[in-house]
Backbone bond lengths (Angstrom), bond angles and torsions (degrees), N, CA, C in turn:
res aa  C-N    CA-C-N  psi(-1)  N-CA   C-N-CA  omega(-1)  CA-C   N-CA-C  phi
1 X - - - 1.441 - - 1.533 108.84 -
2 X 1.319 115.64 137.19 1.466 119.35 179.11 1.534 109.58 -123.92
3 X 1.336 117.08 135.61 1.464 120.00 177.08 1.527 110.50 -81.84
4 X 1.325 116.36 135.83 1.464 122.67 176.08 1.526 107.88 -139.83
5 X 1.324 116.01 171.43 1.460 121.39 -178.12 1.522 109.70 -125.28
6 X 1.326 116.45 121.66 1.468 120.01 176.29 1.533 109.35 -62.96
7 X 1.333 116.57 164.04 1.464 120.70 -179.40 1.529 112.07 -61.11
8 X 1.339 117.88 -26.71 1.465 120.47 179.47 1.529 112.60 -82.15
9 X 1.353 117.24 3.62 1.458 121.89 177.63 1.515 114.55 92.51
10 X 1.326 117.32 -3.27 1.458 121.02 -178.41 1.533 110.24 -80.15
11 X 1.341 117.28 123.31 1.473 119.36 178.67 1.527 110.65 -76.04
12 X 1.318 115.95 142.18 1.459 122.15 174.79 1.523 108.13 -139.78
13 X 1.318 115.74 167.54 1.451 121.70 177.56 1.521 107.60 -123.16
14 X 1.338 116.84 128.89 1.458 122.28 179.79 1.527 110.33 -110.82
15 X 1.303 115.42 145.40 1.453 120.71 172.42 1.534 107.20 -78.16
16 X 1.304 117.63 112.68 1.462 122.10 -176.00 1.527 112.09 -61.42
17 X 1.331 117.46 -25.04 1.459 120.94 179.23 1.523 112.10 -70.23
18 X 1.320 117.96 -15.99 1.463 121.38 -178.41 1.524 113.50 -95.54
19 X 1.334 117.30 -0.09 1.467 120.91 -178.48 1.523 109.51 -78.79
20 X 1.335 115.10 124.55 1.468 121.27 176.38 1.526 110.24 -91.16
21 X 1.351 116.86 -44.86 1.461 119.88 -179.40 1.521 110.34 -156.46
22 X 1.334 114.37 160.60 1.466 121.95 176.74 1.519 106.99 -133.31
23 X 1.337 116.12 129.56 1.462 121.74 178.44 1.524 108.85 -128.40
24 X 1.329 114.98 151.81 1.467 119.73 175.88 1.508 108.09 -127.85
25 X 1.381 115.85 115.45 1.459 118.76 -176.26 1.522 112.47 -161.02
26 X 1.272 128.53 75.43 1.453 127.53 -26.38 1.522 112.59 -76.21
27 X 1.358 117.79 -23.95 1.469 118.51 175.76 1.522 109.53 -72.36
28 X 1.309 116.70 152.72 1.458 120.83 178.95 1.526 108.78 -86.07
29 X 1.328 115.07 124.40 1.451 122.61 -178.84 1.518 108.79 -111.65
30 X 1.332 116.31 123.00 1.454 122.01 177.36 1.525 107.21 -107.34
31 X 1.332 116.27 121.69 1.462 121.00 176.70 1.523 108.12 -103.52
32 X 1.321 115.56 130.25 1.456 121.60 -178.57 1.526 110.26 -98.62
33 X 1.322 116.68 161.19 1.460 120.71 -176.78 1.538 112.17 -67.10
34 X 1.325 118.27 -17.58 1.464 120.75 178.20 1.527 112.23 -88.12
35 X 1.339 117.46 3.89 1.455 122.21 177.58 1.520 114.33 95.99
36 X 1.333 117.87 -11.35 1.461 120.31 178.73 1.524 110.69 -69.08
37 X 1.328 115.49 151.28 1.460 122.43 176.48 1.520 107.90 -123.53
38 X 1.334 116.19 134.61 1.456 121.62 179.88 1.524 107.89 -125.03
39 X 1.336 116.79 125.74 1.466 121.83 175.02 1.519 108.05 -95.81
40 X 1.334 116.30 129.21 1.462 120.39 -175.93 1.520 111.71 -130.19
41 X 1.335 114.73 161.55 1.471 121.17 -179.93 1.524 112.51 -78.23
42 X 1.320 117.73 -29.89 1.461 121.10 -177.02 1.530 109.91 -65.50
43 X 1.321 115.21 149.64 1.464 119.85 177.22 1.529 110.02 -80.63
44 X 1.321 115.15 160.80 1.457 121.47 -175.85 1.524 112.04 -54.36
45 X 1.319 117.79 -44.40 1.468 120.17 -177.98 1.525 111.49 -63.74
46 X 1.340 117.75 -31.08 1.459 120.53 177.18 1.528 111.00 -68.20
47 X 1.326 116.76 -40.15 1.464 121.04 177.97 1.516 109.71 -63.35
48 X 1.321 117.14 -42.93 1.465 121.33 178.72 1.526 110.25 -60.79
49 X 1.328 116.97 -46.30 1.470 120.73 179.46 1.531 111.14 -61.11
50 X 1.330 116.95 -41.60 1.462 120.46 179.46 1.524 111.17 -64.39
51 X 1.327 117.17 -38.82 1.467 120.95 178.92 1.527 110.96 -67.37
52 X 1.314 116.87 -40.62 1.468 120.73 177.82 1.525 109.53 -63.57
53 X 1.323 117.12 -44.72 1.462 120.94 179.65 1.529 111.00 -63.84
54 X 1.316 117.02 -38.49 1.464 122.26 176.72 1.540 109.81 -60.44
55 X 1.332 117.08 -45.85 1.460 121.16 178.36 1.523 112.08 -62.45
56 X 1.309 116.76 -40.85 1.470 120.73 177.54 1.524 110.78 -62.30
57 X 1.316 115.36 -42.30 1.467 120.14 179.67 1.529 110.56 -61.19
58 X 1.327 117.14 -42.96 1.462 120.92 178.72 1.526 111.75 -62.89
59 X 1.311 116.13 -42.95 1.476 119.95 -179.07 1.520 111.77 -66.10
60 X 1.318 118.24 -32.14 1.456 121.46 178.11 1.530 111.33 -68.72
61 X 1.317 116.37 -25.88 1.460 120.39 -178.93 1.541 112.60 -80.89
62 X 1.332 116.40 -16.70 1.473 120.30 -177.99 1.525 110.25 -73.64
63 X 1.328 116.73 138.18 1.471 118.61 176.96 1.522 110.10 -68.71
64 X 1.300 114.88 142.27 1.479 119.87 178.64 1.515 109.79 -85.99
65 X 1.305 115.92 139.03 1.461 119.38 -179.65 1.502 111.63 -109.60
């Protein structure tokens, strides 16, 4: 889950696994696999960094074999 801020200033949390694409033109648009679109204040590179960090966090939780 990654925290983001809608354009109206309201914070929300998105499941990073549901993100299909992220565009910046000039607002950042996040398209989800269910067809929903979310406009956020964060820039595209910030969303990418948050998704990478989310993935790292998940991998750290996995038991090592």
